[in-house]
C-alpha positions in Angstrom: 0.0 0.3 0.2 1.3 3.3 -1.1 1.4 7.1 0.4 -2.6 7.4 -0.3 -2.8 7.6 -3.9 -3.6 10.9 -5.6 -2.0 12.9 -2.7 1.4 15.0 -3.4 4.1 13.2 -1.4 6.5 15.5 0.8 9.6 16.1 0.1 12.1 16.3 2.8 14.8 18.4 1.8 18.2 16.4 1.4 20.2 16.7 5.3 17.7 19.4 6.4 18.3 22.0 4.4 16.4 24.0 1.4 18.4 22.4 -1.2 19.8 25.7 -2.7 22.5 28.3 -2.6 21.7 29.2 1.1 24.6 28.2 3.8 24.0 29.4 7.5 27.1 30.2 9.2 28.3 27.2 11.4 27.4 27.4 15.1 26.8 25.6 18.1 23.3 24.7 19.4 22.2 24.4 23.2 18.5 23.6 24.2 16.6 22.4 26.7 13.0 20.9 26.7 11.8 23.2 29.0 13.5 26.0 27.4 15.4 28.0 29.9 14.1 28.4 33.1 16.0 32.0 34.2 14.5 35.1 32.1 18.6 36.6 33.0 19.8 34.2 30.5 19.9 36.7 27.6 22.5 39.3 29.3 24.2 36.8 31.1 25.2 34.9 27.9 25.8 38.4 26.4 28.7 38.8 29.3 30.1 35.7 28.5 33.8 35.9 27.5 34.3 32.5 25.8 31.2 33.6 23.1 32.4 35.8 20.3 29.1 36.1 19.3 25.7 34.7 20.7 21.8 34.6 20.7 18.9 33.3 22.7 16.3 32.2 20.9 12.4 33.2 22.3 9.8 30.7 21.0 6.1 29.7 21.6 2.9 28.8 20.2 0.4 32.1 18.9 -2.8 31.7 17.5 -3.3 33.3 13.8 -7.0 33.8 13.3 -6.7 35.4 9.7 -4.0 36.4 7.1 -4.6 38.9 4.5 -2.6 39.9 1.1 -0.6 42.9 0.6 -4.0 44.4 -0.8 -6.1 43.7 2.4 -7.9 40.6 0.6 -8.5 37.6 2.8 -6.6 35.0 2.0 -7.2 32.5 5.0 -9.9 33.0 7.8 -10.6 29.6 10.0 -14.1 29.8 11.3 -14.9 30.6 15.2 -13.7 29.4 17.6 -10.9 28.0 16.0 -7.5 29.3 15.1 -4.1 27.9 13.5 -1.3 27.1 16.3 1.7 28.6 14.2 5.7 28.4 15.9 7.0 31.5 16.3 10.0 32.7 17.2 11.2 36.2 18.4 15.3 37.5 18.5 17.1 40.5 19.3 17.5 41.5 15.0 21.1 42.6 16.0 22.1 39.3 17.6 20.5 37.3 15.2 22.1 38.7 12.3 26.0 36.8 12.2 24.0 33.4 12.3 22.1 34.1 9.4 23.9 33.8 6.0 24.8 36.4 3.9 22.8 36.2 0.9 20.0 36.6 3.6 21.8 38.7 6.3 20.4 42.1 5.5 17.1 41.4 4.3 16.3 39.7 7.3 17.9 42.4 10.2 15.9 44.8 7.8 12.7 43.5 8.4 13.0 42.5 11.9 14.2 46.1 12.6 11.0 47.5 10.7 9.1 45.0 13.2 7.9 42.9 10.6 7.6 39.5 10.5 10.1 36.5 8.9 8.7 33.9 7.0 10.7 30.9 5.7 9.6 29.3 2.5 7.3 26.2 3.8 5.7 28.6 5.7 5.1 31.1 3.2 3.8 28.4 0.7 1.8 27.3 3.4 -0.1 30.9 4.3 -0.4 31.7 0.7 1.3 34.7 1.6 4.6 37.4 0.3 5.9 40.3 1.9 3.3 42.9 2.6 0.8 40.3 3.8 -0.5 40.3 6.9 -0.9 37.8 9.9 -3.7 38.5 12.7 -3.2 36.9 15.7 -5.0 36.7 18.9 -3.3 39.3 20.3 -1.8 41.3 17.4 -1.0 41.9 14.1 1.9 42.0 12.4 3.1 42.2 8.2 4.9 40.3 6.1 8.5 42.0 5.9 10.2 38.9 3.8 10.6 35.4 2.9 13.6 33.4 3.6 14.9 30.0 2.8 13.9 27.9 6.5 17.3 27.5 8.1 17.6 31.4 8.3 14.4 31.5 10.6 15.1 27.9 12.8 12.7 26.4 10.7 10.2 28.5 12.4 6.7 29.5 10.6 7.1 33.4 11.7 10.2 34.9 13.0 10.0 38.4 15.0 11.8 40.7 16.7 11.4 40.9 21.1 9.2 44.2 20.8 6.4 42.6 18.6 6.8 39.8 20.9 6.1 40.7 23.6 3.1 42.3 21.8 2.0 39.2 20.6 2.4 36.8 23.7 6.0 34.9 22.6 7.6 35.1 26.4 9.5 32.1 26.5 13.6 31.5 25.9 13.5 28.3 24.1 17.6 27.9 22.6 21.1 29.7 21.9 23.5 29.7 19.1 27.1 30.6 20.0 30.0 31.2 17.5 33.5 31.7 18.9 37.0 32.2 17.0 38.8 30.7 19.9 38.6 27.1 21.8 35.3 26.4 22.1 33.2 22.8 22.2 30.0 21.3 23.8 31.5 20.4 27.4 32.4 23.7 28.0 28.9 25.2 26.3 27.4 22.7 28.8 29.4 23.8 31.9 28.0 27.3 31.0 24.5 26.8 30.3 23.5 24.4 33.2 23.1 26.4 35.8 19.9 28.2 33.6 18.1 25.6 32.7 16.9 24.2 36.5 17.1 20.6 36.5 16.5 19.6 32.9 18.6 18.0 30.7 20.3 19.9 27.9 21.6 19.0 24.5 24.7 20.7 23.2 24.7 20.1 19.0 28.4 21.0 17.4 27.8 23.0 14.1 26.7 21.1 11.2 25.6 17.8 13.1 22.1 18.7 13.3 18.9 18.9 10.6 17.4 21.6 12.2 18.9 24.1 14.0 16.5 24.7 16.4 14.8 23.8 20.1 13.5 19.9 19.5 16.6 20.0 16.7 16.0 15.8 16.3 12.5 15.8 15.0 10.7 17.3 12.3 10.1 21.0 12.8 5.6 21.5 13.5 6.0 23.4 9.7 7.2 20.0 7.9 4.7 18.1 9.8 2.0 20.4 8.7 3.4 19.8 5.3 3.0 15.5 5.6 -0.2 16.0 7.8 -1.9 19.0 6.4 -2.7 22.0 8.9 -5.8 21.9 11.1 -7.4 24.7 13.2 -7.9 24.1 16.9 -9.2 25.8 19.9 -7.2 25.5 23.5 -9.8 23.5 26.2 -10.0 24.4 29.4 -7.1 22.7 30.1 -5.1 25.0 27.2 -2.8 21.9 27.0 -5.4 20.0 25.2 -6.9 21.3 22.2 -10.5 20.3 20.0 -9.5 20.4 16.8 -11.6 21.8 14.0 -13.9 18.6 13.0 -14.1 19.0 9.3 -10.2 18.4 9.1 -10.9 15.4 12.1 -13.6 13.8 9.1 -11.1 14.2 6.5 -8.0 12.6 8.0 -8.7 10.5 11.2 -9.7 7.2 10.7 -10.0 4.1 12.8 -8.9 0.8 11.2 -7.7 -2.4 12.0 -3.9 -3.0 11.7 -1.6 -6.6 12.1 -0.7 -7.5 16.2 -2.2 -4.4 17.7 -6.2 -4.4 16.1 -8.2 -1.3 16.0 -6.0 1.8 15.6 -7.3 5.6 15.1 -4.4 7.5 13.3 -4.1 9.9 10.1 -4.9 8.0 7.4 -1.8 9.2 5.9 0.4 7.2 8.9 -1.6 4.2 8.3 0.3 2.8 5.6 3.3 3.2 7.5 2.2 1.3 10.5 0.8 -0.9 9.0 4.1 -2.3 6.8 6.3 -1.5 10.0 4.3 -4.3 11.7 4.0 -6.8 9.4 8.0 -6.9 8.8 7.9 -7.5 12.9 5.5 -10.4 12.5 7.9 -11.7 9.5 10.9 -10.9 11.6 9.2 -13.0 14.4 9.2 -10.4 17.0 5.2 -10.0 17.4 5.5 -10.9 20.9 7.7 -7.8 21.2 4.7 -5.8 21.4 2.7 -6.5 23.9 0.2 -3.2 24.4 -1.1 -0.3 22.1 -1.2 2.4 23.9 -2.1 5.2 21.7 -1.9 7.2 18.4 -3.9 10.1 17.8 -4.2 12.6 21.0 -5.4 16.5 20.1 -2.7 17.8 22.6 0.4 19.7 23.1 4.2 18.7 23.0 4.4 17.6 26.8 1.2 18.6 27.7 2.5 22.5 28.2 0.2 25.0 27.2 2.7 27.2 24.7 4.1 24.2 22.9 3.3 23.6 19.7 1.1 20.5 18.9 2.7 17.1 19.6 2.4 15.1 16.7 0.2 12.9 18.7 -2.9 16.1 17.5 -2.2 15.1 14.1 -2.1 11.5 14.3 1.1 11.2 13.4 2.6 9.2 15.6 2.0 5.8 18.0 2.9 4.7 21.5 3.7 1.0 22.1 4.5 -1.1 25.1 3.8 2.2 27.1 3.7 0.7 30.7 7.0 -1.6 30.2 9.2 1.7 28.7 7.6 4.6 29.9 8.4 8.3 29.5 11.4 9.5 31.0 12.7 5.7 31.9 15.6 4.2 30.5 14.4 2.7 27.2 13.4 -0.8 26.9 12.4 -1.8 23.4 13.1 -4.6 21.6 16.2 -2.6 19.1 15.2 -5.1 16.2 11.7 -3.4 16.5 13.2 -0.1 16.8 15.0 -0.6 13.5 12.0 -1.9 11.5 9.6 1.1 12.5 12.6 3.7 11.7 13.5 1.4 8.2 9.3 2.1 7.4 9.9 5.5 8.5 9.5 6.7 12.7 12.1 8.5 15.1 12.1 6.4 17.7 11.7 8.5 20.8 14.1 6.6 23.0 16.9 8.6 21.6 15.1 12.1 22.5 17.0 14.0 24.9 14.2 12.5 27.7 13.7 9.0 26.5 10.2 8.2 25.1 10.7 4.4 24.6 7.6 3.5 23.4 7.1 6.4 21.1 7.4 6.3 17.3 6.4 9.2 15.0 6.6 10.3 11.7 9.7 11.1 10.3 10.3 10.7 6.5 8.2 8.9 3.8 9.8 5.6 3.5 11.3 4.6 0.1 9.0 1.7 -0.1 5.9 3.7 0.3 6.6 6.4 -2.2 5.1 6.0 -6.0 7.4 5.0 -8.4 8.9 7.8 -10.0 
């Protein structure tokens, strides 16, 4: 069974890049799952002598209620009370400039300095917006000042300056980028940054070692999940970490069906072929007894159940949990290595490799070659 017929197959840029001429200056990346607890981290990092250049990037989910083109015509407007959850970053323009490729550095800096938004190319395509277009969020509006390669905005959906961020409601410090002409390594950065993250683990990626230079660098950015599974509009429930998704999107995309070993599952229809083929291979390998419990697929909630985080891949029905009682979140992973290999071969990313291990979790990473239509 192929990726659903008559539907475009999303193509992941090689190595997480835009595939064009854009080149970002190499930089160290540091992030923690809960962000940086200490609100003074920006000032503290700027004072670190080991860093020639450093920027701390804030990020939260904003709720987009309406878009307009440069002439004021409505492009998109989900029906009330629903809105689109948007992965939004905020930076100080001059601090961020050294981390942007020279080909678009002036374009990005000028747009941010003027209080306008910068969109990555994937986001601009999804939004059908060009410079001059308007994004109307729940807490205010901002015009698009530039559209650039996704790497230049950390694969976010929208990037703004700090002043605009305060107005729109972006408040949490999420990750930092650092460069130095002198001696700098991951261990040293870890010593510098660790006091600002409370008890959370810290991930430090050396230059050019991760496909997505952003927070949660080991998973797909939200914009690529949207590209593969379709964007939904939603409204936060009384507990804002849980969402009510527009029923029209649910009806089009979420299905309940039977798959080998697990029986009845409820997932995004585009994930079903990946799940089914992975489980068939598990059976062929004689490993069916290793899968003891189906622990869920579609759950409309945010990442780590925090109110300002992006929707989880579970909210798209694009992740599946197996054996949760035997490999719980945060515990050392306890999943059969060959089962993990099979799921990875069929396009899944294993949560056991996450900074906080999630050993029962498999989420969409890419469409496997076996399910792509023949050229």
